[in-house]
N, C-alpha and C positions, 0 to 999 in steps of 0.2 A: 518606450523602446521595449519590444517583446523579449522575453527571456528565452523562449524556445525558437529554434529556427523554423522557417515555414515548411521545409521538407524534413521529414523524419529520417533519422539514420537507419539504413536497412539492417544494421547489426542489432537494432533494438525492435525489429519487426519480426514476428514469427514466420517461419517458413510457409505456413498455411496462408499467410497474407502477403506473400511475395518477398519477404525479407530473408535474412540469413540466420535468424535466431532459432536454434534447435530447441526441442522440448527439454532436453537435458540442461542446456545452458539457461533456458527460461526458468527452470526450477532452481538452479543454483543462484540466479539473479534474485529470485523471489525470496529465497532463504537469507541471502545477504542483506536485502532490503529490510526484512523483518528484524534481523539482528541489529541493524542500524537504528531502526525505529524504537526498539526496546530501550536503547540508551537514553532516549529523550522522552519516552512515555511518562516517566514520573513528573515531568513538567506539566503535562495535561492532568494527571491524576491528582496533583496538588490543588489544581484549580477546580476540578470536577471529580471528586473522589467517588461519587456514586454512579458515574456514567461508564458503563463497560464497553461502549461501542468501539473505541480504538483497539483495546486489548482483544475484543472479540474478532476484529478484522485480522489481527495477526494470527490468531488461532485458526480461523477459517482459511486464511492464505496458506498456512502450513498444511492444513487438511487438503487443499488443492494440490500442493506439491506431492503429497503422499498418494494422490489419486482418489481420495475419499470424498471430495467436494467438487461439484461441477463449477466450471468457470462462471456461469451465470450467477450462482449463489455467492461466489467470491466477489464478483463485481458489486452486487447489491450490498454486501457487508462493507465493502470499501466505501461506497457512497455514504453509508450511515456513519462511518468513522469520520469522513470529511465533514459531514453535517455537524458532528459533535463539536467541532472546533469553531463553528460560527459564533461570533460575538464575544469570543474570549480574547484575552491579551495575546500578543504575538507568540511568545514562547509556547504557551499551551495550544494555541491554534495550530502552529506549525508542527507540534508533536502529533496532534490528531491527524493532520494531513500526511505526515510521514507514515503513520500506521495505515492510513487509507491507501496510500500509494504502494505500500509494501505488498 
């Protein structure tokens, strides 16, 4: 059974892509997601203390919110954070994914 619906909620699609999510709200959502991910990031760092990729993704995401980082770079950093969780136990893996999604 899929977790996500087949059709995306237009409230979570940016205006540029035909949805209703404004840049201001997109930035607020990204900051909220980063704060949530920070709460679970220690689960990843306990398992992989020398891997900075998830924490880097949060920093780059915040740079995007401030207009200092292009979206393309934020996406690349996000993918690296997701990759950091591969092969780890669920709590650590999900913490890396949370950082990547933020």
